[in-house]
Every structure is written in C-alpha cells, then in structure tokens.
N, C-alpha and C positions, 0 to 999 in steps of 0.2 A: 522476544523470540516469536517467530511466526509459528502458527499452528498449522499442521498439515492434516487436512481432512480427506477422507477417502470416498465419501459418497455424497455428492459428486466430488471428484478429485480436485482439490484446491488448496491454496495456502491463504491464511487470513490473519489479520492483526488489528487490534484496536489501539489507537494512539490517544492518550489523554492530554488535555491542555488546560491551563489555568485561565487564559483569556481568549475570547472569541477571535480577536484580531490575529492571533497566532495561527488559528485554523485557516483563515483566509490566505495567509502567506504559504502555509503548508500545502493547501490545495493548488495554488499556483505552481508550486514546484512539482507536484504530482502531474499536473497537466503538461508541463514541459517535458517531463520524463516519459509520459505516455506517448507523446508525439515522436520523441527520439527513439524509443524502443519498440514502438508499434504494439504496445500492450495497453489494453483498455479494461482495467479491473472494475468490479462493482465497488462503488464508494457510497458510503452514507455518513452523515455527520449531524451533530447536534450542537448544543451550547458549549460543550466542553470535550468533545471527542470526534475522531474520524475513524471509521472502520473501512478496511480495504480487504477485498476478496479477489484473488486472482485464480480463475478457473483454468485447469490444466487438461491437456489432451491424454495424459497417461498418469500412472502412479508416480513416476519420477518427476522431479522438479528440473525443468530445462535450465541451462545456464543463463539464458536471457531473463527468465523470470527470477532466478536467484540474484542476478545483478540488479534487477529492478527493485527487489525487496531490500537489498543492502543499501541502495541509494535512498530509499524512503526512510530506513532506519537512521542513516547519516543526516538527512534533512531534519529529522525529528531531534536528533542530538544537538544540532546547530542552533536550535531555537533559543 
C-alpha cells in the first residue's frame, strides 16, 4: 500500500528485494513507465530496497499518478 503524505503532498512506497539484480530490473521498468506516463518521481535505492516518492500538485491523487503507482505494484509482484 502506498502512503499518502500531506506536507508536501505526495505518495510514497518502499519496495523490498532479496537480490540486488531484482532491483536493477525493477528500476528499468520504472524508467520505461516514467517516459510513458511523463511522471518522474524521486527514487532512492540500496542493497535490498527501492523507495519511490511521487509529489502531487494537490491533496487529491490524480488518475495518472494512481495508474503509475498501480503499475509499479504490479511490476514488483511479477518479480
């Protein structure tokens, strides 16, 4: 589940991985989705995690950002 934060308005999630190679594949899928959706979140990663924060222009989560977050969830489930 994505966390919705209010100050500043954003949604964020941390994805945990067992192997670093899985992170590389996941980041590539994020890159492709960023280009397709024209959304460029803040991303950080380490040995076993990827954190994604999508900053919003309002308190509501726009449909494009909702779709983006659902895609990332699905990519993570496919691993």
